[in-house]
C-alpha positions as CSV (number, residue, x, y, z in Angstrom):
1,M,0.4,24.0,-11.0
2,N,3.6,23.0,-9.2
3,D,6.6,22.4,-11.4
4,A,7.9,19.2,-9.9
5,L,6.1,16.0,-8.9
6,E,6.6,15.4,-5.1
7,M,7.2,12.2,-3.3
8,W,5.0,11.9,-0.2
9,G,4.9,9.1,2.4
10,G,2.3,7.4,4.5
11,V,2.1,5.1,7.5
12,E,-0.4,2.3,7.5
13,C,-2.8,3.2,10.3
14,S,-6.1,1.4,9.8
15,I,-8.2,0.8,12.9
16,V,-11.1,-1.5,12.1
17,R,-13.7,-3.3,14.1
18,I,-14.3,-7.0,13.3
19,Q,-17.2,-8.3,15.4
20,E,-16.2,-7.4,18.9
21,K,-12.5,-7.1,18.3
22,T,-10.4,-4.2,16.9
23,R,-7.4,-4.3,14.6
24,N,-4.9,-1.5,14.9
25,Q,-2.1,-1.4,12.3
26,L,-0.1,1.0,14.3
27,V,0.1,-1.7,16.9
28,D,0.6,-4.5,14.5
29,T,3.5,-2.8,12.8
30,G,5.0,-1.5,16.0
31,H,5.0,2.1,14.8
32,I,3.0,3.1,17.8
33,H,6.0,2.6,20.0
34,R,8.8,4.0,17.7
35,I,8.9,7.8,17.5
36,A,12.3,7.4,15.9
37,D,10.5,6.2,12.7
38,L,9.8,9.8,12.0
39,D,13.5,10.6,11.7
40,L,13.9,7.7,9.3
41,I,11.1,9.2,7.2
42,A,12.8,12.6,7.2
43,E,16.1,11.0,6.0
44,L,14.3,9.8,2.9
45,G,13.7,13.4,1.9
46,I,9.9,13.2,2.4
47,T,8.4,16.5,3.5
48,T,4.7,15.7,3.3
49,L,3.3,12.7,5.2
50,R,-0.1,11.2,5.6
51,Y,-0.3,10.7,9.4
52,P,-2.9,9.6,11.9
53,V,-4.5,11.5,14.7
54,L,-7.1,8.8,15.0
55,W,-10.3,9.5,16.9
56,E,-10.4,5.9,18.4
57,M,-6.9,6.4,19.9
58,V,-7.4,9.9,21.4
59,E,-10.9,9.7,22.7
60,R,-11.1,6.2,24.1
61,T,-13.6,7.3,26.7
62,P,-16.4,9.6,25.5
63,G,-15.5,13.2,26.2
64,C,-12.1,12.3,27.6
65,C,-9.2,12.8,25.2
66,D,-5.6,11.7,25.7
67,W,-3.4,13.7,23.4
68,S,0.0,12.4,24.5
69,W,0.7,10.2,21.5
70,P,-0.2,12.8,18.8
71,D,1.4,15.6,20.7
72,M,4.8,14.0,20.7
73,R,4.6,12.8,17.1
74,L,3.2,16.0,15.6
75,Q,5.8,18.1,17.4
76,R,8.6,15.9,16.1
77,L,7.2,16.1,12.6
78,R,7.2,19.9,12.9
79,E,10.8,19.9,14.1
80,L,11.8,17.7,11.1
81,G,10.1,20.1,8.7
82,I,7.5,17.4,7.6
83,R,4.0,18.7,6.8
84,P,1.3,16.2,8.0
85,I,-1.9,15.4,6.2
86,V,-3.8,14.4,9.3
87,G,-6.2,11.5,9.2
88,L,-9.0,11.2,11.8
89,V,-10.8,8.0,10.8
90,H,-9.0,5.4,8.8
91,H,-11.5,2.6,7.9
92,G,-12.8,2.9,11.4
93,S,-16.1,3.5,13.2
94,G,-15.0,6.0,15.9
95,P,-14.5,4.9,19.5
96,P,-17.0,2.5,21.0
97,P,-19.9,2.9,21.5
98,V,-20.0,5.2,18.4
99,H,-21.1,3.6,15.2
100,V,-21.1,5.1,11.7
101,L,-24.8,4.7,11.2
102,D,-25.6,6.4,14.5
103,P,-27.6,9.6,13.7
104,D,-25.1,11.7,15.7
105,F,-21.9,10.2,14.1
106,P,-21.2,13.2,11.8
107,A,-21.7,15.6,14.7
108,L,-19.5,13.6,17.0
109,L,-16.7,13.4,14.4
110,A,-17.0,17.1,13.8
111,L,-16.7,17.8,17.5
112,Y,-13.5,15.7,17.6
113,A,-12.2,17.4,14.4
114,G,-12.7,20.8,15.9
115,R,-10.7,19.8,19.0
116,V,-7.9,18.6,16.7
117,A,-7.8,21.9,14.8
118,Q,-8.0,23.9,18.0
119,R,-5.0,22.0,19.5
120,Y,-2.9,22.0,16.4
121,P,-3.8,25.2,14.5
122,W,-0.7,25.0,12.3
123,I,-1.9,21.9,10.5
124,D,-3.7,22.8,7.3
125,L,-4.2,19.4,5.5
126,F,-6.9,16.9,6.7
127,T,-8.5,13.7,5.7
128,P,-11.3,13.3,8.1
129,V,-12.5,9.9,6.7
130,N,-10.2,7.8,4.6
131,E,-11.7,6.1,1.5
132,P,-15.4,6.7,2.4
133,L,-16.9,4.5,-0.4
134,T,-14.2,1.8,-0.3
135,T,-14.7,1.5,3.5
136,A,-18.5,1.3,3.0
137,R,-18.1,-1.4,0.4
138,I,-15.9,-3.6,2.6
139,S,-18.1,-3.0,5.7
140,G,-21.5,-2.8,4.2
141,L,-21.4,-4.9,1.0
142,Y,-18.7,-7.5,1.6
143,G,-19.3,-7.8,5.3
144,L,-15.7,-8.0,6.4
145,W,-15.7,-5.1,8.9
146,N,-18.4,-3.7,11.2
147,P,-21.3,-3.4,10.7
148,H,-20.8,-6.5,8.6
149,G,-23.5,-5.7,6.0
150,N,-24.0,-7.8,2.9
151,N,-26.1,-5.7,0.6
152,E,-25.8,-2.5,-1.4
153,A,-28.3,-0.6,0.7
154,R,-26.1,-0.8,3.7
155,C,-23.1,0.2,1.6
156,L,-24.9,3.3,0.3
157,Q,-26.1,4.3,3.8
158,L,-22.5,4.1,5.1
159,T,-21.2,6.2,2.2
160,V,-23.6,9.0,2.9
161,A,-22.9,8.9,6.6
162,H,-19.2,9.1,5.9
163,C,-19.7,12.1,3.5
164,L,-21.9,14.0,6.0
165,A,-19.2,13.4,8.6
166,I,-16.5,14.7,6.3
167,A,-18.4,17.8,5.4
168,Q,-19.3,18.6,9.1
169,A,-15.7,17.8,10.2
170,M,-14.2,20.2,7.7
171,K,-16.7,22.9,8.8
172,A,-15.6,22.5,12.4
173,I,-11.9,22.4,11.5
174,R,-12.2,25.7,9.5
175,K,-13.5,27.5,12.5
176,Y,-10.0,27.3,14.0
177,A,-8.0,26.9,10.8
178,P,-9.8,28.8,8.0
179,A,-7.2,27.9,5.4
180,A,-7.5,24.2,6.1
181,R,-7.7,22.0,3.0
182,L,-9.5,18.7,2.4
183,V,-7.4,16.0,0.9
184,Q,-10.0,13.3,0.1
185,T,-8.7,9.9,-0.6
186,E,-10.6,7.1,-2.5
187,D,-9.9,4.0,-4.6
188,I,-11.6,4.6,-7.9
189,G,-10.4,1.4,-9.7
190,R,-12.4,0.7,-12.8
191,V,-14.5,-2.5,-13.3
192,F,-14.1,-4.4,-16.6
193,A,-16.4,-7.2,-17.7
194,T,-17.3,-9.7,-20.3
195,T,-20.1,-8.7,-22.7
196,R,-22.8,-10.5,-20.7
197,L,-21.8,-8.6,-17.5
198,A,-21.4,-5.1,-19.1
199,Y,-24.5,-3.9,-17.2
200,Q,-23.0,-4.8,-13.9
201,A,-19.7,-3.1,-14.7
202,D,-21.5,0.0,-15.8
203,H,-23.4,0.1,-12.5
204,E,-20.2,-0.4,-10.4
205,N,-18.3,2.1,-12.5
206,E,-20.9,4.8,-11.8
207,R,-21.0,3.8,-8.1
208,R,-17.3,4.3,-7.6
209,W,-17.7,8.1,-7.9
210,L,-20.5,8.3,-5.4
211,A,-18.6,9.7,-2.4
212,L,-16.8,12.3,-4.5
213,D,-20.0,13.2,-6.2
214,L,-21.7,13.6,-2.8
215,L,-19.0,15.9,-1.5
216,T,-18.9,18.0,-4.7
217,G,-22.7,18.5,-4.6
218,R,-23.5,16.5,-7.7
219,V,-26.1,14.2,-6.2
220,D,-29.3,16.0,-7.1
221,R,-32.5,14.5,-8.5
222,Q,-30.9,13.9,-11.9
223,H,-28.0,11.9,-10.5
224,L,-28.1,8.2,-11.5
225,F,-27.9,7.1,-7.9
226,H,-30.4,9.6,-6.3
227,K,-33.4,7.3,-6.4
228,R,-31.3,4.3,-5.5
229,L,-30.0,6.1,-2.4
230,L,-33.6,6.9,-1.3
231,D,-34.7,3.4,-2.0
232,A,-31.8,2.2,0.2
233,G,-33.2,4.1,3.1
234,V,-31.0,7.2,3.0
235,D,-32.7,10.3,4.5
236,R,-33.7,12.7,1.7
237,S,-32.6,15.6,3.9
238,H,-29.1,14.3,4.1
239,L,-28.8,14.3,0.3
240,A,-30.3,17.8,0.2
241,E,-27.8,19.0,2.8
242,L,-24.8,17.7,0.8
243,A,-26.2,19.2,-2.4
244,A,-26.9,22.6,-0.9
245,E,-23.6,22.9,1.1
246,P,-21.1,20.8,-0.8
247,C,-17.6,20.2,0.6
248,P,-15.5,19.7,-2.5
249,P,-12.0,18.4,-1.9
250,D,-9.1,20.8,-2.3
251,M,-7.2,17.8,-3.6
252,I,-8.4,14.3,-4.5
253,G,-6.2,11.5,-3.4
254,I,-6.3,8.3,-5.6
255,D,-5.3,5.2,-3.7
256,Y,-4.1,2.6,-6.3
257,Y,-3.1,-1.1,-5.9
258,L,-2.6,-4.0,-8.3
259,T,-6.1,-5.1,-7.2
260,S,-7.9,-1.8,-7.7
261,D,-9.0,-2.4,-11.3
262,R,-11.4,-5.4,-11.4
263,M,-12.7,-7.9,-14.0
264,L,-16.1,-9.6,-13.9
265,D,-16.1,-12.8,-15.8
266,D,-19.1,-15.2,-16.2
267,R,-16.8,-17.9,-17.7
268,V,-16.3,-19.3,-14.2
269,E,-14.8,-22.5,-15.4
270,R,-11.7,-20.6,-16.3
271,Y,-11.0,-19.8,-12.7
272,P,-11.2,-23.0,-10.6
273,D,-9.3,-21.4,-7.7
274,E,-11.4,-18.3,-7.5
275,Q,-14.5,-17.7,-5.3
276,I,-17.7,-17.6,-7.4
277,G,-20.2,-14.9,-6.7
278,G,-22.9,-13.1,-8.4
279,N,-25.6,-10.4,-8.3
280,G,-28.7,-12.5,-8.1
281,I,-29.0,-12.5,-11.9
282,D,-25.7,-13.8,-13.1
283,V,-23.0,-15.9,-11.6
284,Y,-19.4,-14.7,-12.1
285,V,-15.9,-14.3,-10.6
286,D,-14.6,-10.9,-9.6
287,I,-10.8,-10.9,-10.1
288,A,-8.0,-8.3,-10.4
289,A,-8.0,-7.0,-13.9
290,V,-4.3,-7.6,-14.2
291,R,-5.0,-11.3,-13.9
292,S,-7.3,-11.2,-16.9
293,D,-6.8,-10.4,-20.6
294,V,-7.6,-6.7,-19.9
295,R,-4.5,-4.7,-20.5
296,D,-5.0,-1.5,-22.6
297,D,-7.1,0.6,-20.1
298,A,-6.0,-0.9,-16.8
299,G,-3.4,1.0,-14.9
300,L,-2.9,4.2,-12.8
301,K,-2.5,6.7,-15.7
302,P,-6.0,6.0,-17.1
303,R,-7.5,6.3,-13.7
304,I,-5.8,9.6,-13.1
305,D,-7.1,10.8,-16.5
306,E,-10.6,9.8,-15.6
307,L,-10.5,11.5,-12.3
308,W,-9.2,14.7,-13.8
309,D,-11.8,14.7,-16.6
310,R,-14.6,14.3,-14.2
311,Y,-13.7,16.8,-11.5
312,Q,-10.8,19.1,-12.7
313,L,-9.4,19.2,-9.2
314,P,-5.8,18.8,-8.1
315,I,-4.8,15.2,-7.7
316,A,-2.3,13.3,-5.6
317,V,-1.6,9.5,-5.7
318,T,-2.1,9.0,-1.9
319,E,-1.4,5.3,-1.6
320,L,0.9,3.2,-3.7
321,H,2.0,-0.1,-2.3
322,N,2.6,-3.7,-3.5
323,G,2.9,-6.4,-0.9
324,S,5.2,-8.7,-2.9
325,T,8.8,-9.6,-3.5
326,R,11.3,-6.7,-3.5
327,D,11.7,-6.5,-7.3
328,E,7.9,-6.2,-7.8
329,Q,7.7,-3.6,-5.0
330,L,10.3,-1.5,-6.8
331,R,8.6,-1.9,-10.2
332,W,5.2,-1.0,-8.8
333,L,6.5,2.2,-7.1
334,V,8.5,3.4,-10.1
335,E,5.7,2.6,-12.5
336,G,3.3,4.6,-10.4
337,W,5.8,7.5,-10.3
338,R,6.1,7.4,-14.0
339,A,2.3,7.3,-14.4
340,G,2.0,10.4,-12.2
341,Q,4.7,12.2,-14.1
342,A,3.2,11.3,-17.5
343,A,-0.2,12.6,-16.4
344,K,1.4,15.8,-15.1
345,D,3.3,16.2,-18.4
346,S,0.0,15.9,-20.3
347,G,-1.6,18.8,-18.4
348,V,-3.2,17.1,-15.4
349,D,-2.7,18.9,-12.1
350,V,-0.9,16.0,-10.3
351,R,0.9,17.1,-7.2
352,A,2.5,14.0,-5.7
353,V,2.9,10.3,-5.5
354,T,2.7,8.7,-2.0
355,A,4.8,5.7,-1.0
356,W,2.3,4.0,1.4
357,S,3.0,1.6,4.2
358,L,6.5,2.9,4.8
359,F,6.8,0.4,7.7
360,G,4.8,-2.3,6.1
361,A,1.4,-3.8,6.8
362,V,0.1,-6.9,8.5
363,D,-2.6,-9.3,7.4
364,W,-3.9,-7.2,4.5
365,N,-3.9,-10.4,2.4
366,S,-7.1,-11.3,4.3
367,M,-8.3,-7.6,4.6
368,L,-7.4,-7.9,8.3
369,A,-10.0,-10.6,8.8
370,R,-7.4,-13.2,10.0
371,R,-4.6,-12.9,12.5
372,D,-1.8,-14.7,10.6
373,A,0.9,-12.1,11.2
374,Y,1.4,-12.0,7.4
375,Y,3.8,-9.2,7.0
376,E,4.3,-7.0,3.9
377,S,7.4,-4.9,4.2
378,G,7.6,-1.4,2.9
379,A,10.4,1.1,2.7
380,F,11.6,-0.5,6.0
381,D,11.5,-4.0,7.3
382,I,10.3,-3.6,10.9
383,R,11.1,-7.0,12.3
384,G,14.3,-6.2,14.1
385,D,15.8,-4.2,16.9
386,A,15.3,-1.2,14.5
387,P,13.6,-0.9,11.2
388,R,16.0,-2.0,8.3
389,P,15.8,0.1,5.1
390,T,15.1,-1.9,2.0
391,A,15.7,-1.1,-1.7
392,V,12.3,0.7,-1.6
393,A,13.7,3.2,0.8
394,K,16.5,4.1,-1.6
395,A,14.0,4.4,-4.4
396,I,11.8,6.8,-2.4
397,A,14.8,8.9,-1.4
398,E,16.1,9.2,-5.0
399,L,12.6,9.9,-6.4
400,A,12.1,12.5,-3.6
401,Q,15.4,14.2,-4.1
402,Q,16.2,13.7,-7.8
403,G,12.9,12.6,-9.5
404,S,14.4,9.5,-10.9
405,F,15.7,6.1,-9.7
406,D,17.5,3.2,-11.3
407,H,18.0,-0.4,-10.3
408,P,18.8,-3.5,-12.5
409,V,15.4,-5.0,-11.6
410,L,13.7,-2.1,-13.5
411,D,15.2,-3.4,-16.8
412,R,12.2,-5.7,-17.0
413,P,8.6,-5.0,-16.2
414,G,6.4,-6.5,-13.4
415,W,4.5,-9.6,-14.0
416,W,1.4,-7.6,-14.7
417,R,2.9,-6.2,-17.9
418,S,3.5,-8.3,-21.0
419,E,7.1,-9.1,-22.0
420,P,8.6,-10.8,-25.0
421,T,9.3,-14.5,-24.6
422,P,12.0,-15.5,-24.1
423,A,13.2,-12.3,-22.4
424,T,17.0,-12.0,-22.6
425,T,17.4,-8.3,-21.8
426,G,18.4,-6.8,-18.5
427,R,21.6,-6.4,-16.4
428,P,22.3,-9.9,-15.1
429,I,22.9,-11.6,-11.8
430,L,25.9,-14.0,-12.2
431,L,25.1,-17.5,-11.0
432,V,28.3,-19.4,-10.0
433,G,28.4,-23.2,-9.6
434,F,26.2,-26.2,-10.1
435,G,23.7,-28.2,-8.1
436,R,20.1,-28.2,-7.1
437,L,20.0,-25.0,-5.0
438,I,21.7,-22.9,-7.7
439,S,19.1,-24.3,-10.2
440,I,16.3,-23.3,-7.9
441,I,17.7,-19.8,-7.5
442,E,17.8,-19.6,-11.3
443,E,14.2,-20.7,-11.4
444,C,13.1,-18.1,-8.8
445,C,14.9,-15.4,-10.8
446,T,13.1,-16.5,-13.9
447,I,9.7,-16.2,-12.1
448,R,10.7,-12.8,-10.7
449,R,11.9,-11.6,-14.1
450,L,15.5,-11.2,-12.9
451,T,18.0,-11.8,-15.7
452,V,20.7,-14.3,-14.9
453,C,23.9,-15.5,-16.5
454,A,26.1,-18.5,-15.6
455,A,29.7,-17.7,-14.8
456,R,32.8,-19.6,-13.9
457,P,34.4,-18.8,-10.5
458,A,37.6,-17.5,-12.1
459,K,35.7,-15.0,-14.2
460,V,33.5,-13.5,-11.5
461,Q,35.8,-10.6,-10.5
462,Q,36.4,-9.6,-14.1
463,L,32.7,-9.8,-15.1
464,L,31.7,-7.7,-12.1
465,A,34.3,-5.1,-13.0
466,T,33.8,-4.9,-16.7
467,S,30.3,-6.1,-17.6
468,S,26.7,-5.0,-16.6
469,A,26.5,-7.7,-14.0
470,W,25.4,-6.3,-10.7
471,A,25.7,-9.2,-8.3
472,A,27.3,-12.7,-8.2
473,I,25.6,-15.5,-6.3
474,R,27.2,-18.8,-5.4
475,I,26.5,-21.7,-3.0
476,E,29.5,-22.1,-0.7
477,D,31.2,-25.5,-0.6
478,N,30.8,-26.7,3.0
479,S,33.4,-29.5,2.7
480,S,36.1,-27.5,4.5
481,S,34.0,-25.5,6.8
482,A,32.8,-26.1,10.3
483,L,29.2,-26.3,9.1
484,S,27.8,-29.8,8.9
485,A,26.2,-31.2,5.8
486,S,22.8,-30.2,7.2
487,S,23.6,-26.5,6.6
488,V,23.9,-24.4,3.4
489,R,25.6,-21.1,2.8
490,L,24.6,-18.7,0.1
491,Q,27.0,-15.9,-0.9
492,C,26.6,-12.8,-2.9
493,Q,29.4,-10.5,-4.1
494,F,28.7,-7.0,-5.4
495,P,30.8,-5.0,-7.8
496,D,32.1,-2.7,-5.1
497,G,33.5,-5.6,-3.2
498,G,30.6,-5.8,-0.7
499,Q,29.6,-9.3,0.5
500,L,26.4,-10.9,1.7
501,L,26.2,-14.3,3.3
502,L,23.1,-16.2,4.3
503,Q,23.3,-19.5,6.1
504,C,20.4,-21.8,7.0
505,A,19.5,-25.4,7.7
506,A,19.3,-27.6,4.6
507,S,15.9,-28.7,5.7
508,L,14.3,-25.4,4.9
509,G,12.4,-25.3,1.6
510,S,14.8,-24.4,-1.2
511,S,12.5,-22.0,-3.0
512,A,11.6,-20.1,0.1
513,V,15.3,-19.8,1.0
514,A,16.1,-18.6,-2.5
515,N,13.4,-15.9,-2.5
516,A,14.5,-14.7,1.0
517,F,18.0,-14.4,-0.2
518,L,17.1,-12.6,-3.4
519,D,15.2,-10.0,-1.4
520,L,18.4,-9.3,0.4
521,V,20.4,-9.2,-2.8
522,I,18.1,-6.7,-4.4
523,D,18.3,-4.6,-1.2
524,G,22.1,-4.5,-1.7
525,Q,22.3,-5.8,1.9
526,R,25.8,-6.5,3.3
527,G,26.7,-8.7,6.2
528,Q,26.0,-12.2,7.6
529,F,22.5,-13.5,8.2
530,E,21.1,-16.8,9.4
531,L,17.7,-17.8,8.0
532,L,15.7,-19.5,10.8
533,R,12.4,-20.1,9.1
534,A,11.0,-19.6,5.6
535,G,7.6,-20.2,4.0
536,A,5.4,-19.4,1.1
537,G,4.5,-15.8,0.2
538,N,8.0,-14.5,1.1
539,Q,7.3,-15.0,4.8
540,Y,10.5,-15.6,6.7
541,E,12.5,-15.0,9.8
542,M,16.2,-14.3,9.8
543,V,18.9,-13.2,12.2
544,L,21.6,-10.7,11.5
545,L,25.0,-11.9,12.7
546,P,27.1,-8.8,13.3
547,N,30.8,-9.5,13.0
548,G,30.0,-13.2,12.8
549,S,28.5,-13.2,16.3
550,R,25.3,-15.0,17.1
551,E,24.2,-12.1,19.3
552,A,21.5,-11.3,16.9
553,Q,19.2,-8.6,15.7
554,H,16.0,-10.3,14.8
555,I,14.3,-9.6,11.5
556,R,11.1,-11.5,12.0
557,R,9.0,-12.7,9.1
558,A,6.1,-14.9,10.3
559,V,5.8,-18.2,8.5
């Protein structure tokens, strides 16, 4: 077992078909055009990176491969000393007209996988199909992606097809790279339930292991899902093939989000804003466990322990991302790192934690079903002339290089963790002045669990120098400025003397303005910005004004 927990990185790279259209997150985030992103990743100290060599992008015409994009990227990664974990299909179906349920899908993916290994024989880590069961659930049970199934039978058929493809792809890869290792990713979030729905939770909790059980050769006649797979129309010979020639992962990657652990609740009247579903027997809501009264066994550490107890194989956390305000992003990343470290300290062979979506993600709030340009930033905010590092980038760098990270927002837990009420601990932000906007900033800080303290203007310098205060926010008096009464200016001063200024039209929503400004404060951002638009969900658009000039670098946040 390695001594130190590693920090890995990942680039959101999903390609999904929705009806006749395709979503490509490399295009949506712009990473497809920015090879310089790889240098930014290297500067963080990341030396292992989940990276796409996607079948759909290389073989757009059957039998005709264009390697130009992966050639340039993989060569640059090699020059930078970054080891790629190459993904071949990431929630996708292969290039049209290929379909996952085509009888020849596994063989076709294996053919492509062999070409990849032959072209890049120095690569030794592969994920042929990302999250096989999770993809099957979204595509075959929930109907959001092709083939838009809405029943468990289709979900099970897709899962087996994915696993056959993984096994055959690894066999093809190892012809050219005998030491190649399979890093198999999956979301294995646990399902909790009320007493009435315990049977449904038991079923789903057994199903969540299905892809990993198939790959490790565990699905024999005694397996709880063996008969169910046959009843779903899965070919018996396919199950026999996977049982006779298993393809166990060399490392299991757990992808974990705030929404991974679920709660099934038949008390639907408690959730007037949630979609009501059911299983044909009972009616219930399916919500994130963190939004329920489940607390003790929800979280990443229990999931790592379950995974280890079941398979005893090396583990990495291969996706860790929270599309939220900057404070919650930092708390989620550091909490995940600490969970990985705690599991490692207890004897689990945990190798790494992966900061996912380094350049953000687009429209994952609708599982890519809508095109709202809803952007979630990552280590970098990509809406500018060049990606802008956020506080998450600093956290990744310090965790990668030192194994620890500190920021005042970490003094208090994320909203998904209980906290004493009222909470008065934590290094404070000083709020200077009076008025409606400063009160709204205070309210936003309270919601975001940022400790604040009122301060008189004359005391700011002293408090920043001698107390634990880490920033001082004030609303600038416009009476003597060239700005009209229709504009507002928010200022922040940091203990080292650095300054942040945000100006915007007074007509913008005050809460949206306050939250946009707080993100910049947490980033430790310096300089002058103009906020052009701001909306709910921390969606905003701002302009950096270098040296006070209006020749701007756009940092776009779609409203």
